[in-house]
N, C-alpha and C positions, 0 to 999 in steps of 0.2 A: 548731601550724602552721596557718595560715589562708590558703586560696586564694581564698575568695570564697563568698558564699551560694549554696547549692544545688549546689555542685560537690564536696562531700566529705561523708563520713559518719563520725561518731564511733562506732566499733564497740563500745566499752565501754558507752556510753549506750544502744545498741540491744540490748545483751545478747548480742552475737555472741561465741562463745568458741572457734570452730574454728581460729583463728589463734594464733600463739605469743604468750606473755605480752609485753606492752610495745607491741604493735601497736595504735595508737590511731586511725589515720586511713586510710580507703580513698578512693582517687581514681579516677574513671572517665576513661579516655582512649580516643579513637577511633583506630583504624588504618584509614586510608581510602586511596582511590585508584581508578583506573579498572579495568575488567575485565582480569583476568589479569596484574596487576602484582605479585603476590606477597604479598598481605595474609594469606592463610591460612598460608603458609609462615612469615611473620614472626611471627605470633602463636604458632604451634606451636613455633618455635625458642626463644622467650623464656619461654613459660609454664612455671612450676614445677609445675603440675598437668597432668593429662591434659586437653588443650584440648577444648572443645566445638566440633564442626565440623558444618556443615549442608551438606556438599557432596553433589551429586547428579550422575550421569552426564549429559553433554550429549547431546541428541538432535537429530534432523533439524529439529525445530520451532524450534531456536535458531539455525539456520544464517543466517537472514535478519536476525537482530537482534543476534547476538554476533559482533563483528569479531575474527576469529582471525589477522589480519595480524601477523606477527612471532611468533606462538605457535601454529603449526599443530598442535603435538603435544598441546595442552591437551584433556583429555577430561572434566573435571569442572568444576563451578562452584558457588559458594556461593549458596544460595537464601534464607538468612535472615541468619545472622551467624556469626562465630567468636568464641569467648570464651576468655580465658586470664587467669592471675593471676601477678603478679611482685612479690615483696617487695623493695622498694628499700632500706629501712633497717629498723632495729629497731622503728621506730614508724610506718612508712608502707608501705602496700601499694597496688599499682596493679592496677586491673581493666582489661584490654585488650579492647575490642570491635572486631572486624573487620567492616566494613560491606560488603555486596555492591556491586560496581562498576557494574552495568548500570543504565541510566536507568529501566528499568521497576520497579526496586526503590526509587525515590526516596522514596515515602511512608514506607516502613519506615526508610530512611536518616535521614529528617528526625526521626522519633521517637527514634532512637538518639542524636541530639545532646542530648536533654534530660538535664540533670544532668552532662554531660561538661565537663571542665575545659579540654580542648584536643584537638588532633588531630595525628597524624603522617600526612602525605600521601606515599604512595609514588609514585614516578614512574619512567617507562621512557623512555630517550633515543630509542628507536625510535618512540615515540608520545607525545611531550610534549604535543601539542595536546589529547590526551584528558584531561589533568589539569585543564583549565580549568573544566569543569562542576562538578567536585568542589570546587575552590577557591572557585568562585562560591557554592556552597551553604554552605560554611563561613562565608564573609564575610556572606552573607545572614542567618545565625543568630548573627553576632557571635562565632564561635568561633575563638580564635587557633590558629595551626598552624605547624608546621615542615615542611620538605620533605626527604625522603630519596630520592635517586636509587638505585634498586635496580640492582645490577650484574649484568645478564644476560650470559651467555656470548655473545661476538660482537657485542654492542651497541656502537654508536659512543660514543666518549668526547669530552667537551667541557670547556673551561675553565670555572671557576665563574662568571666574569663573563658568558660566553656563555649559560650555563644560566639565570642570573638574568634576563638580558634576554629569553630565549625564553619563560620562564615569567612574566615581568612581575612579579617579586617585589619587595616593599619592601626597602630596605637592612636593616631590622631582622629580617626573616624568616629564621630559620636555614635553611641549605641544606647538606646533608651527603651523602656517598655511603655506601652500605652494601651488604652482601650478606645478604639476608634468610635465607639458609641457615646463616649463621655467627653463633653466639650472641654472641661478643664484638663483632662488627661491628654487629649489630642492637641490642645494648645501648647502644653509643655513640650510635646514631641516636636512641634513645628518651631518653637522657640529655640530648641537645641540646634536645629538646622540653621536658623537665622544667625544665632550667636557664632556658630562655626564659620559661616560665610563672612561674618564681620572680621573674624580673626585672620582670615585669608586675604582680606583686602586692606592694604596699608593706608588707602585713602579714605576708608570708611569712617564715618562719625557715629557716635552713639545714637541708638534709636530713642 
């Protein structure tokens, strides 16, 4: 399976043996989105290993810079990244990197795009405008992405065409709904990204 240079690692050639027999390829994917959109929850829901989390309690120092509109109950925030692993098939494993959403972490976020094949952008219908800086960064780095609208309790619901127009998405960009707390729903969202990446890579083989 070939996604493109720099975006995958052949585990057998690197001598990595901690995965099951037959796993040949590791692919790095980003789970992105603005502050408090559910990235940590999404990675934790899907990861088959204990996920790495770098969450810290929010303090008064963050009041002026972290917008809690719509999420007043949030008490922690990611300060570096989340990391999880998901085996998608007998030969393919996905490494999921959740990036912090605040703009002050943009330098770290940019570094995390290196070697990534694509990104899943989580969005919140209560704060759709907050997704634009994230998508702008992805486009700046030439990283393809899909969008998954995370279903928060009590959040307004919109038709797909309304969401596409509000987010100014290209017709080819996948747009799905998901519940980051539900493994089956989160898996479907991630599969939509993987399928999109496969269609963009003429050398790719079916998973």
